[in-house]
Gaussian input, Z-matrix of N, CA and C with variables (Angstrom, degrees):
# hf/3-21g

backbone

0 1
 N
 C     1     B1
 C     2     B2     1     A1
 N     3     B3     2     A2     1     D1
 C     4     B4     3     A3     2     D2
 C     5     B5     4     A4     3     D3
 N     6     B6     5     A5     4     D4
 C     7     B7     6     A6     5     D5
 C     8     B8     7     A7     6     D6
 N     9     B9     8     A8     7     D7
 C    10    B10     9     A9     8     D8
 C    11    B11    10    A10     9     D9
 N    12    B12    11    A11    10    D10
 C    13    B13    12    A12    11    D11
 C    14    B14    13    A13    12    D12
 N    15    B15    14    A14    13    D13
 C    16    B16    15    A15    14    D14
 C    17    B17    16    A16    15    D15
 N    18    B18    17    A17    16    D16
 C    19    B19    18    A18    17    D17
 C    20    B20    19    A19    18    D18
 N    21    B21    20    A20    19    D19
 C    22    B22    21    A21    20    D20
 C    23    B23    22    A22    21    D21
 N    24    B24    23    A23    22    D22
 C    25    B25    24    A24    23    D23
 C    26    B26    25    A25    24    D24
 N    27    B27    26    A26    25    D25
 C    28    B28    27    A27    26    D26
 C    29    B29    28    A28    27    D27
 N    30    B30    29    A29    28    D28
 C    31    B31    30    A30    29    D29
 C    32    B32    31    A31    30    D30
 N    33    B33    32    A32    31    D31
 C    34    B34    33    A33    32    D32
 C    35    B35    34    A34    33    D33
 N    36    B36    35    A35    34    D34
 C    37    B37    36    A36    35    D35
 C    38    B38    37    A37    36    D36
 N    39    B39    38    A38    37    D37
 C    40    B40    39    A39    38    D38
 C    41    B41    40    A40    39    D39
 N    42    B42    41    A41    40    D40
 C    43    B43    42    A42    41    D41
 C    44    B44    43    A43    42    D42
 N    45    B45    44    A44    43    D43
 C    46    B46    45    A45    44    D44
 C    47    B47    46    A46    45    D45
 N    48    B48    47    A47    46    D46
 C    49    B49    48    A48    47    D47
 C    50    B50    49    A49    48    D48
 N    51    B51    50    A50    49    D49
 C    52    B52    51    A51    50    D50
 C    53    B53    52    A52    51    D51
 N    54    B54    53    A53    52    D52
 C    55    B55    54    A54    53    D53
 C    56    B56    55    A55    54    D54
 N    57    B57    56    A56    55    D55
 C    58    B58    57    A57    56    D56
 C    59    B59    58    A58    57    D57
 N    60    B60    59    A59    58    D58
 C    61    B61    60    A60    59    D59
 C    62    B62    61    A61    60    D60
 N    63    B63    62    A62    61    D61
 C    64    B64    63    A63    62    D62
 C    65    B65    64    A64    63    D63
 N    66    B66    65    A65    64    D64
 C    67    B67    66    A66    65    D65
 C    68    B68    67    A67    66    D66
 N    69    B69    68    A68    67    D67
 C    70    B70    69    A69    68    D68
 C    71    B71    70    A70    69    D69
 N    72    B72    71    A71    70    D70
 C    73    B73    72    A72    71    D71
 C    74    B74    73    A73    72    D72
 N    75    B75    74    A74    73    D73
 C    76    B76    75    A75    74    D74
 C    77    B77    76    A76    75    D75
 N    78    B78    77    A77    76    D76
 C    79    B79    78    A78    77    D77
 C    80    B80    79    A79    78    D78
 N    81    B81    80    A80    79    D79
 C    82    B82    81    A81    80    D80
 C    83    B83    82    A82    81    D81
 N    84    B84    83    A83    82    D82
 C    85    B85    84    A84    83    D83
 C    86    B86    85    A85    84    D84
 N    87    B87    86    A86    85    D85
 C    88    B88    87    A87    86    D86
 C    89    B89    88    A88    87    D87
 N    90    B90    89    A89    88    D88
 C    91    B91    90    A90    89    D89
 C    92    B92    91    A91    90    D90
 N    93    B93    92    A92    91    D91
 C    94    B94    93    A93    92    D92
 C    95    B95    94    A94    93    D93
 N    96    B96    95    A95    94    D94
 C    97    B97    96    A96    95    D95
 C    98    B98    97    A97    96    D96
 N    99    B99    98    A98    97    D97
 C   100   B100    99    A99    98    D98
 C   101   B101   100   A100    99    D99
 N   102   B102   101   A101   100   D100
 C   103   B103   102   A102   101   D101
 C   104   B104   103   A103   102   D102
 N   105   B105   104   A104   103   D103
 C   106   B106   105   A105   104   D104
 C   107   B107   106   A106   105   D105
 N   108   B108   107   A107   106   D106
 C   109   B109   108   A108   107   D107
 C   110   B110   109   A109   108   D108
 N   111   B111   110   A110   109   D109
 C   112   B112   111   A111   110   D110
 C   113   B113   112   A112   111   D111
 N   114   B114   113   A113   112   D112
 C   115   B115   114   A114   113   D113
 C   116   B116   115   A115   114   D114
 N   117   B117   116   A116   115   D115
 C   118   B118   117   A117   116   D116
 C   119   B119   118   A118   117   D117
 N   120   B120   119   A119   118   D118
 C   121   B121   120   A120   119   D119
 C   122   B122   121   A121   120   D120
 N   123   B123   122   A122   121   D121
 C   124   B124   123   A123   122   D122
 C   125   B125   124   A124   123   D123
 N   126   B126   125   A125   124   D124
 C   127   B127   126   A126   125   D125
 C   128   B128   127   A127   126   D126
 N   129   B129   128   A128   127   D127
 C   130   B130   129   A129   128   D128
 C   131   B131   130   A130   129   D129
 N   132   B132   131   A131   130   D130
 C   133   B133   132   A132   131   D131
 C   134   B134   133   A133   132   D132
 N   135   B135   134   A134   133   D133
 C   136   B136   135   A135   134   D134
 C   137   B137   136   A136   135   D135
 N   138   B138   137   A137   136   D136
 C   139   B139   138   A138   137   D137
 C   140   B140   139   A139   138   D138
 N   141   B141   140   A140   139   D139
 C   142   B142   141   A141   140   D140
 C   143   B143   142   A142   141   D141
 N   144   B144   143   A143   142   D142
 C   145   B145   144   A144   143   D143
 C   146   B146   145   A145   144   D144
 N   147   B147   146   A146   145   D145
 C   148   B148   147   A147   146   D146
 C   149   B149   148   A148   147   D147
 N   150   B150   149   A149   148   D148
 C   151   B151   150   A150   149   D149
 C   152   B152   151   A151   150   D150
 N   153   B153   152   A152   151   D151
 C   154   B154   153   A153   152   D152
 C   155   B155   154   A154   153   D153
 N   156   B156   155   A155   154   D154
 C   157   B157   156   A156   155   D155
 C   158   B158   157   A157   156   D156
 N   159   B159   158   A158   157   D157
 C   160   B160   159   A159   158   D158
 C   161   B161   160   A160   159   D159
 N   162   B162   161   A161   160   D160
 C   163   B163   162   A162   161   D161
 C   164   B164   163   A163   162   D162
 N   165   B165   164   A164   163   D163
 C   166   B166   165   A165   164   D164
 C   167   B167   166   A166   165   D165
 N   168   B168   167   A167   166   D166
 C   169   B169   168   A168   167   D167
 C   170   B170   169   A169   168   D168
 N   171   B171   170   A170   169   D169
 C   172   B172   171   A171   170   D170
 C   173   B173   172   A172   171   D171
 N   174   B174   173   A173   172   D172
 C   175   B175   174   A174   173   D173
 C   176   B176   175   A175   174   D174
 N   177   B177   176   A176   175   D175
 C   178   B178   177   A177   176   D176
 C   179   B179   178   A178   177   D177
 N   180   B180   179   A179   178   D178
 C   181   B181   180   A180   179   D179
 C   182   B182   181   A181   180   D180
 N   183   B183   182   A182   181   D181
 C   184   B184   183   A183   182   D182
 C   185   B185   184   A184   183   D183
 N   186   B186   185   A185   184   D184
 C   187   B187   186   A186   185   D185
 C   188   B188   187   A187   186   D186
 N   189   B189   188   A188   187   D187
 C   190   B190   189   A189   188   D188
 C   191   B191   190   A190   189   D189
 N   192   B192   191   A191   190   D190
 C   193   B193   192   A192   191   D191
 C   194   B194   193   A193   192   D192
 N   195   B195   194   A194   193   D193
 C   196   B196   195   A195   194   D194
 C   197   B197   196   A196   195   D195
 N   198   B198   197   A197   196   D196
 C   199   B199   198   A198   197   D197
 C   200   B200   199   A199   198   D198
 N   201   B201   200   A200   199   D199
 C   202   B202   201   A201   200   D200
 C   203   B203   202   A202   201   D201
 N   204   B204   203   A203   202   D202
 C   205   B205   204   A204   203   D203
 C   206   B206   205   A205   204   D204
 N   207   B207   206   A206   205   D205
 C   208   B208   207   A207   206   D206
 C   209   B209   208   A208   207   D207
 N   210   B210   209   A209   208   D208
 C   211   B211   210   A210   209   D209
 C   212   B212   211   A211   210   D210
 N   213   B213   212   A212   211   D211
 C   214   B214   213   A213   212   D212
 C   215   B215   214   A214   213   D213
 N   216   B216   215   A215   214   D214
 C   217   B217   216   A216   215   D215
 C   218   B218   217   A217   216   D216
 N   219   B219   218   A218   217   D217
 C   220   B220   219   A219   218   D218
 C   221   B221   220   A220   219   D219
 N   222   B222   221   A221   220   D220
 C   223   B223   222   A222   221   D221
 C   224   B224   223   A223   222   D222
 N   225   B225   224   A224   223   D223
 C   226   B226   225   A225   224   D224
 C   227   B227   226   A226   225   D225
 N   228   B228   227   A227   226   D226
 C   229   B229   228   A228   227   D227
 C   230   B230   229   A229   228   D228
 N   231   B231   230   A230   229   D229
 C   232   B232   231   A231   230   D230
 C   233   B233   232   A232   231   D231
 N   234   B234   233   A233   232   D232
 C   235   B235   234   A234   233   D233
 C   236   B236   235   A235   234   D234
 N   237   B237   236   A236   235   D235
 C   238   B238   237   A237   236   D236
 C   239   B239   238   A238   237   D237
 N   240   B240   239   A239   238   D238
 C   241   B241   240   A240   239   D239
 C   242   B242   241   A241   240   D240
 N   243   B243   242   A242   241   D241
 C   244   B244   243   A243   242   D242
 C   245   B245   244   A244   243   D243
 N   246   B246   245   A245   244   D244
 C   247   B247   246   A246   245   D245
 C   248   B248   247   A247   246   D246
 N   249   B249   248   A248   247   D247
 C   250   B250   249   A249   248   D248
 C   251   B251   250   A250   249   D249
 N   252   B252   251   A251   250   D250
 C   253   B253   252   A252   251   D251
 C   254   B254   253   A253   252   D252
 N   255   B255   254   A254   253   D253
 C   256   B256   255   A255   254   D254
 C   257   B257   256   A256   255   D255
 N   258   B258   257   A257   256   D256
 C   259   B259   258   A258   257   D257
 C   260   B260   259   A259   258   D258
 N   261   B261   260   A260   259   D259
 C   262   B262   261   A261   260   D260
 C   263   B263   262   A262   261   D261
 N   264   B264   263   A263   262   D262
 C   265   B265   264   A264   263   D263
 C   266   B266   265   A265   264   D264
 N   267   B267   266   A266   265   D265
 C   268   B268   267   A267   266   D266
 C   269   B269   268   A268   267   D267
 N   270   B270   269   A269   268   D268
 C   271   B271   270   A270   269   D269
 C   272   B272   271   A271   270   D270
 N   273   B273   272   A272   271   D271
 C   274   B274   273   A273   272   D272
 C   275   B275   274   A274   273   D273
 N   276   B276   275   A275   274   D274
 C   277   B277   276   A276   275   D275
 C   278   B278   277   A277   276   D276
 N   279   B279   278   A278   277   D277
 C   280   B280   279   A279   278   D278
 C   281   B281   280   A280   279   D279
 N   282   B282   281   A281   280   D280
 C   283   B283   282   A282   281   D281
 C   284   B284   283   A283   282   D282
 N   285   B285   284   A284   283   D283
 C   286   B286   285   A285   284   D284
 C   287   B287   286   A286   285   D285
 N   288   B288   287   A287   286   D286
 C   289   B289   288   A288   287   D287
 C   290   B290   289   A289   288   D288
 N   291   B291   290   A290   289   D289
 C   292   B292   291   A291   290   D290
 C   293   B293   292   A292   291   D291
 N   294   B294   293   A293   292   D292
 C   295   B295   294   A294   293   D293
 C   296   B296   295   A295   294   D294
 N   297   B297   296   A296   295   D295
 C   298   B298   297   A297   296   D296
 C   299   B299   298   A298   297   D297
 N   300   B300   299   A299   298   D298
 C   301   B301   300   A300   299   D299
 C   302   B302   301   A301   300   D300
 N   303   B303   302   A302   301   D301
 C   304   B304   303   A303   302   D302
 C   305   B305   304   A304   303   D303
 N   306   B306   305   A305   304   D304
 C   307   B307   306   A306   305   D305
 C   308   B308   307   A307   306   D306

   B1=1.3971
   B2=1.5246
   B3=1.3743
   B4=1.4866
   B5=1.5056
   B6=1.2679
   B7=1.4741
   B8=1.4866
   B9=1.3903
   B10=1.4322
   B11=1.3938
   B12=1.4233
   B13=1.3740
   B14=1.5978
   B15=1.3547
   B16=1.4378
   B17=1.5267
   B18=1.3191
   B19=1.5036
   B20=1.5636
   B21=1.1863
   B22=1.5036
   B23=1.5002
   B24=1.4045
   B25=1.5284
   B26=1.5850
   B27=1.1856
   B28=1.5644
   B29=1.5099
   B30=1.4705
   B31=1.3518
   B32=1.5517
   B33=1.2491
   B34=1.3511
   B35=1.5492
   B36=1.2999
   B37=1.4191
   B38=1.4825
   B39=1.2515
   B40=1.4355
   B41=1.5284
   B42=1.2958
   B43=1.5476
   B44=1.5860
   B45=1.2944
   B46=1.5132
   B47=1.5396
   B48=1.2333
   B49=1.4607
   B50=1.4921
   B51=1.2346
   B52=1.3569
   B53=1.5862
   B54=1.3698
   B55=1.2854
   B56=1.5925
   B57=1.3386
   B58=1.4775
   B59=1.5073
   B60=1.4132
   B61=1.3364
   B62=1.6636
   B63=1.2205
   B64=1.4589
   B65=1.4973
   B66=1.2340
   B67=1.5732
   B68=1.3461
   B69=1.4466
   B70=1.3826
   B71=1.5120
   B72=1.3677
   B73=1.3799
   B74=1.5597
   B75=1.3967
   B76=1.3995
   B77=1.5203
   B78=1.2712
   B79=1.4413
   B80=1.5742
   B81=1.2669
   B82=1.3942
   B83=1.4929
   B84=1.4008
   B85=1.4635
   B86=1.4891
   B87=1.3933
   B88=1.3904
   B89=1.5227
   B90=1.2631
   B91=1.5003
   B92=1.4799
   B93=1.4782
   B94=1.4821
   B95=1.4869
   B96=1.2878
   B97=1.5209
   B98=1.4034
   B99=1.3258
   B100=1.4194
   B101=1.5987
   B102=1.2333
   B103=1.4802
   B104=1.4981
   B105=1.3326
   B106=1.3914
   B107=1.5008
   B108=1.2778
   B109=1.5105
   B110=1.5350
   B111=1.3108
   B112=1.4649
   B113=1.5677
   B114=1.2526
   B115=1.5812
   B116=1.5143
   B117=1.4349
   B118=1.3732
   B119=1.4029
   B120=1.3327
   B121=1.5580
   B122=1.5617
   B123=1.1830
   B124=1.5792
   B125=1.4404
   B126=1.4270
   B127=1.5215
   B128=1.6409
   B129=1.2953
   B130=1.4146
   B131=1.5549
   B132=1.2436
   B133=1.5032
   B134=1.5568
   B135=1.3700
   B136=1.4553
   B137=1.5732
   B138=1.3962
   B139=1.4660
   B140=1.5165
   B141=1.1641
   B142=1.6446
   B143=1.3099
   B144=1.3610
   B145=1.4314
   B146=1.4734
   B147=1.4016
   B148=1.4087
   B149=1.5278
   B150=1.1550
   B151=1.5958
   B152=1.5681
   B153=1.2945
   B154=1.5007
   B155=1.4752
   B156=1.3818
   B157=1.4671
   B158=1.5143
   B159=1.3930
   B160=1.4635
   B161=1.7060
   B162=1.2792
   B163=1.5154
   B164=1.5488
   B165=1.2905
   B166=1.3985
   B167=1.5131
   B168=1.3460
   B169=1.4499
   B170=1.5633
   B171=1.2377
   B172=1.4420
   B173=1.5089
   B174=1.2769
   B175=1.5654
   B176=1.6038
   B177=1.3410
   B178=1.3909
   B179=1.4328
   B180=1.3540
   B181=1.4426
   B182=1.6277
   B183=1.2551
   B184=1.5113
   B185=1.4857
   B186=1.3437
   B187=1.4462
   B188=1.4862
   B189=1.3637
   B190=1.5368
   B191=1.5092
   B192=1.2347
   B193=1.4050
   B194=1.5833
   B195=1.3667
   B196=1.4341
   B197=1.5919
   B198=1.4538
   B199=1.4894
   B200=1.5374
   B201=1.2181
   B202=1.5985
   B203=1.5671
   B204=1.3812
   B205=1.4783
   B206=1.5158
   B207=1.3395
   B208=1.4255
   B209=1.3696
   B210=1.2750
   B211=1.4965
   B212=1.4216
   B213=1.3356
   B214=1.4574
   B215=1.5691
   B216=1.3083
   B217=1.4450
   B218=1.4960
   B219=1.2988
   B220=1.4794
   B221=1.4962
   B222=1.3060
   B223=1.4652
   B224=1.5837
   B225=1.3190
   B226=1.3803
   B227=1.5900
   B228=1.3250
   B229=1.4700
   B230=1.4950
   B231=1.3497
   B232=1.5252
   B233=1.5727
   B234=1.3171
   B235=1.4321
   B236=1.5619
   B237=1.3237
   B238=1.3761
   B239=1.5648
   B240=1.3658
   B241=1.4070
   B242=1.5245
   B243=1.2698
   B244=1.5158
   B245=1.4451
   B246=1.3806
   B247=1.3936
   B248=1.5798
   B249=1.1171
   B250=1.5654
   B251=1.5141
   B252=1.4129
   B253=1.4068
   B254=1.4911
   B255=1.3420
   B256=1.4132
   B257=1.5087
   B258=1.3499
   B259=1.4080
   B260=1.5585
   B261=1.3802
   B262=1.4689
   B263=1.5077
   B264=1.3265
   B265=1.4364
   B266=1.5582
   B267=1.3017
   B268=1.5025
   B269=1.5080
   B270=1.3239
   B271=1.4650
   B272=1.6782
   B273=1.2802
   B274=1.4380
   B275=1.5725
   B276=1.2477
   B277=1.4845
   B278=1.5696
   B279=1.3273
   B280=1.3713
   B281=1.4391
   B282=1.3921
   B283=1.5812
   B284=1.4685
   B285=1.3890
   B286=1.3654
   B287=1.4658
   B288=1.5136
   B289=1.5887
   B290=1.5313
   B291=1.3629
   B292=1.4260
   B293=1.5389
   B294=1.2998
   B295=1.5269
   B296=1.5059
   B297=1.3943
   B298=1.5037
   B299=1.3372
   B300=1.4440
   B301=1.4377
   B302=1.5538
   B303=1.4673
   B304=1.3786
   B305=1.5471
   B306=1.3046
   B307=1.3873
   B308=1.4796
   A1=117.06
   A2=115.75
   A3=117.41
   A4=113.98
   A5=116.17
   A6=119.33
   A7=99.95
   A8=120.75
   A9=134.42
   A10=109.08
   A11=119.66
   A12=127.80
   A13=113.17
   A14=115.81
   A15=112.60
   A16=111.88
   A17=121.65
   A18=125.01
   A19=107.00
   A20=120.40
   A21=120.42
   A22=110.81
   A23=116.48
   A24=121.05
   A25=102.94
   A26=114.13
   A27=126.47
   A28=105.73
   A29=115.16
   A30=121.57
   A31=111.91
   A32=122.42
   A33=126.99
   A34=107.42
   A35=121.40
   A36=122.95
   A37=111.34
   A38=122.10
   A39=122.48
   A40=104.60
   A41=115.87
   A42=118.90
   A43=106.53
   A44=111.40
   A45=124.34
   A46=102.27
   A47=111.42
   A48=121.43
   A49=122.13
   A50=129.31
   A51=128.76
   A52=116.44
   A53=110.40
   A54=115.58
   A55=106.61
   A56=117.95
   A57=122.43
   A58=104.53
   A59=122.49
   A60=122.38
   A61=111.91
   A62=111.56
   A63=118.06
   A64=109.66
   A65=119.54
   A66=120.26
   A67=111.90
   A68=120.15
   A69=119.08
   A70=111.06
   A71=120.20
   A72=120.32
   A73=114.59
   A74=115.22
   A75=121.82
   A76=106.72
   A77=115.04
   A78=122.18
   A79=113.69
   A80=116.82
   A81=120.04
   A82=112.18
   A83=118.21
   A84=118.49
   A85=115.51
   A86=119.39
   A87=124.50
   A88=117.53
   A89=117.99
   A90=122.40
   A91=112.99
   A92=111.35
   A93=112.86
   A94=111.31
   A95=116.71
   A96=118.02
   A97=115.51
   A98=122.29
   A99=124.85
   A100=112.49
   A101=113.79
   A102=125.18
   A103=118.73
   A104=116.51
   A105=119.24
   A106=107.46
   A107=115.88
   A108=128.12
   A109=108.78
   A110=116.90
   A111=120.75
   A112=106.28
   A113=111.14
   A114=121.98
   A115=100.70
   A116=111.92
   A117=121.63
   A118=116.64
   A119=115.65
   A120=119.87
   A121=106.84
   A122=115.89
   A123=121.77
   A124=113.05
   A125=113.79
   A126=115.50
   A127=107.00
   A128=119.38
   A129=121.10
   A130=112.24
   A131=115.60
   A132=118.63
   A133=112.87
   A134=113.65
   A135=126.77
   A136=108.23
   A137=116.47
   A138=120.68
   A139=106.61
   A140=121.73
   A141=116.67
   A142=108.88
   A143=123.17
   A144=123.40
   A145=110.56
   A146=123.28
   A147=125.68
   A148=110.77
   A149=119.58
   A150=124.63
   A151=105.22
   A152=115.18
   A153=120.02
   A154=107.88
   A155=115.79
   A156=116.84
   A157=115.34
   A158=115.87
   A159=116.63
   A160=106.38
   A161=117.32
   A162=120.85
   A163=111.12
   A164=118.79
   A165=123.04
   A166=120.73
   A167=119.11
   A168=123.13
   A169=103.29
   A170=120.00
   A171=121.97
   A172=110.63
   A173=116.99
   A174=121.19
   A175=104.02
   A176=112.40
   A177=125.29
   A178=109.87
   A179=117.50
   A180=120.55
   A181=111.68
   A182=113.61
   A183=120.58
   A184=109.92
   A185=114.60
   A186=115.69
   A187=108.92
   A188=120.29
   A189=122.05
   A190=101.54
   A191=128.25
   A192=131.89
   A193=107.55
   A194=115.95
   A195=121.02
   A196=112.56
   A197=107.73
   A198=111.43
   A199=114.96
   A200=114.52
   A201=124.42
   A202=105.73
   A203=115.57
   A204=113.62
   A205=120.55
   A206=115.28
   A207=118.41
   A208=116.14
   A209=118.25
   A210=129.91
   A211=110.11
   A212=120.98
   A213=122.70
   A214=108.11
   A215=115.52
   A216=122.99
   A217=110.10
   A218=115.56
   A219=122.34
   A220=107.21
   A221=120.94
   A222=125.84
   A223=109.98
   A224=115.13
   A225=119.64
   A226=112.73
   A227=115.67
   A228=119.63
   A229=103.74
   A230=117.93
   A231=119.91
   A232=108.13
   A233=120.28
   A234=121.55
   A235=109.45
   A236=122.17
   A237=123.21
   A238=114.34
   A239=115.04
   A240=119.57
   A241=113.45
   A242=120.23
   A243=117.98
   A244=103.80
   A245=128.14
   A246=121.84
   A247=104.73
   A248=118.56
   A249=125.80
   A250=110.68
   A251=112.31
   A252=115.94
   A253=113.35
   A254=113.56
   A255=113.90
   A256=116.29
   A257=119.13
   A258=116.54
   A259=111.11
   A260=116.18
   A261=122.29
   A262=105.30
   A263=114.53
   A264=125.02
   A265=109.98
   A266=117.27
   A267=122.94
   A268=106.39
   A269=126.36
   A270=127.25
   A271=104.16
   A272=113.08
   A273=114.39
   A274=110.84
   A275=120.96
   A276=131.34
   A277=105.49
   A278=117.48
   A279=121.61
   A280=110.62
   A281=116.38
   A282=122.32
   A283=107.00
   A284=125.14
   A285=123.37
   A286=117.77
   A287=106.77
   A288=113.54
   A289=108.92
   A290=115.93
   A291=117.79
   A292=122.37
   A293=108.50
   A294=114.32
   A295=114.61
   A296=118.06
   A297=128.41
   A298=112.16
   A299=123.09
   A300=121.91
   A301=97.60
   A302=116.26
   A303=127.12
   A304=110.43
   A305=119.23
   A306=122.83
   A307=109.32
   D1=126.90
   D2=-178.36
   D3=-88.13
   D4=144.84
   D5=-177.90
   D6=-130.81
   D7=132.50
   D8=173.70
   D9=65.59
   D10=-157.30
   D11=-165.55
   D12=-115.42
   D13=153.54
   D14=173.97
   D15=-82.29
   D16=115.80
   D17=-165.20
   D18=-102.32
   D19=22.81
   D20=177.91
   D21=-75.85
   D22=128.98
   D23=-167.60
   D24=-84.69
   D25=135.23
   D26=172.98
   D27=-115.76
   D28=121.98
   D29=177.02
   D30=-100.98
   D31=123.91
   D32=-174.36
   D33=-109.46
   D34=123.72
   D35=176.98
   D36=-110.00
   D37=143.29
   D38=-178.32
   D39=-98.51
   D40=128.01
   D41=-177.95
   D42=-75.91
   D43=151.78
   D44=179.12
   D45=-91.32
   D46=120.17
   D47=173.42
   D48=-115.01
   D49=171.48
   D50=170.49
   D51=-56.47
   D52=-32.58
   D53=-172.92
   D54=-68.73
   D55=-40.60
   D56=-178.16
   D57=-62.50
   D58=-46.83
   D59=-173.47
   D60=-63.42
   D61=-39.18
   D62=-179.86
   D63=-70.73
   D64=-24.68
   D65=169.92
   D66=-67.09
   D67=-38.54
   D68=-174.90
   D69=-77.73
   D70=-29.43
   D71=178.64
   D72=-75.79
   D73=-20.02
   D74=175.57
   D75=-72.54
   D76=-36.74
   D77=177.77
   D78=-61.56
   D79=-33.40
   D80=177.43
   D81=-81.26
   D82=-33.45
   D83=176.54
   D84=-68.39
   D85=-22.54
   D86=177.76
   D87=-86.30
   D88=15.72
   D89=173.54
   D90=-66.40
   D91=150.35
   D92=177.97
   D93=-67.13
   D94=158.71
   D95=174.51
   D96=-57.68
   D97=-31.94
   D98=179.84
   D99=-63.69
   D100=-29.91
   D101=176.16
   D102=-77.39
   D103=-19.31
   D104=179.96
   D105=-90.71
   D106=135.51
   D107=-178.00
   D108=-73.05
   D109=120.49
   D110=-173.51
   D111=-93.17
   D112=146.30
   D113=-177.91
   D114=-99.78
   D115=163.33
   D116=172.26
   D117=-86.54
   D118=139.17
   D119=-177.63
   D120=-72.89
   D121=149.59
   D122=175.19
   D123=-56.18
   D124=-43.09
   D125=-174.62
   D126=-71.00
   D127=-27.08
   D128=175.40
   D129=-69.42
   D130=-39.66
   D131=175.90
   D132=-53.69
   D133=-53.44
   D134=-178.71
   D135=-63.49
   D136=-38.40
   D137=177.48
   D138=-71.11
   D139=-33.55
   D140=177.47
   D141=-67.59
   D142=-48.65
   D143=-174.04
   D144=-64.77
   D145=-34.37
   D146=173.91
   D147=-69.50
   D148=-36.81
   D149=-178.93
   D150=-68.57
   D151=-41.58
   D152=-177.06
   D153=-59.97
   D154=-56.31
   D155=-178.31
   D156=-63.01
   D157=-37.75
   D158=-176.04
   D159=-66.03
   D160=-30.51
   D161=-179.75
   D162=-79.51
   D163=0.98
   D164=178.79
   D165=94.97
   D166=0.11
   D167=-173.68
   D168=-89.72
   D169=99.70
   D170=-171.26
   D171=-71.64
   D172=-33.24
   D173=-175.56
   D174=-125.28
   D175=164.49
   D176=174.56
   D177=-65.24
   D178=-30.89
   D179=178.89
   D180=-65.77
   D181=-46.09
   D182=174.90
   D183=-50.94
   D184=-47.72
   D185=-175.36
   D186=-68.55
   D187=-36.82
   D188=-176.03
   D189=-68.35
   D190=-42.57
   D191=-173.18
   D192=-64.51
   D193=-34.60
   D194=-177.97
   D195=-69.79
   D196=-24.11
   D197=177.18
   D198=-85.98
   D199=6.60
   D200=178.07
   D201=51.89
   D202=48.86
   D203=174.34
   D204=82.14
   D205=-1.98
   D206=177.24
   D207=-72.64
   D208=-33.34
   D209=178.48
   D210=-124.74
   D211=121.92
   D212=-173.08
   D213=-82.70
   D214=161.60
   D215=173.64
   D216=-53.96
   D217=-46.10
   D218=-174.87
   D219=-61.83
   D220=-45.54
   D221=178.52
   D222=-57.02
   D223=-51.98
   D224=-179.58
   D225=-60.70
   D226=-29.89
   D227=-179.90
   D228=-73.78
   D229=-42.56
   D230=178.57
   D231=-58.73
   D232=-41.76
   D233=-176.45
   D234=-68.79
   D235=-42.20
   D236=178.25
   D237=-68.46
   D238=-31.61
   D239=178.28
   D240=-84.78
   D241=-17.58
   D242=175.69
   D243=86.31
   D244=24.19
   D245=-170.28
   D246=-107.27
   D247=-24.59
   D248=-178.57
   D249=-90.74
   D250=175.30
   D251=173.37
   D252=-82.73
   D253=167.46
   D254=-178.96
   D255=-58.38
   D256=155.21
   D257=-173.21
   D258=-71.88
   D259=155.60
   D260=-178.92
   D261=-78.15
   D262=179.26
   D263=-176.87
   D264=-62.18
   D265=-43.02
   D266=-177.02
   D267=-75.00
   D268=-28.49
   D269=-178.08
   D270=-78.44
   D271=-37.55
   D272=-177.63
   D273=-67.73
   D274=-42.13
   D275=176.73
   D276=-56.63
   D277=-54.70
   D278=-175.29
   D279=-58.81
   D280=-51.67
   D281=-177.66
   D282=-63.53
   D283=-32.74
   D284=178.24
   D285=-64.56
   D286=-39.98
   D287=178.51
   D288=-67.38
   D289=-38.15
   D290=-176.74
   D291=-77.04
   D292=-49.39
   D293=-175.74
   D294=-123.69
   D295=15.70
   D296=177.47
   D297=47.66
   D298=50.59
   D299=-177.11
   D300=-118.07
   D301=145.10
   D302=176.26
   D303=-113.97
   D304=130.88
   D305=178.81
   D306=-99.24

């Protein structure tokens, strides 16, 4: 005759398969356009450099100093080389005031 329950613990592990990984990548690809980081267009990088030179800032350091530390020299270099993401709202307004460029 049996009394009570069998209390032996059983641990079940769910294996990670390609199906699970693909599901996660689909989740990322379905992001809204606002959440995707936008890159700078090649024509915008050339335009930024030309506007900087036209406004009298011979070097990226000169432009960086004119922003009073709000945009670093490294960030200006990223923007002109097209390696960084598009400028934020504050960076756009500062660059428009100094070199009259719109992104």
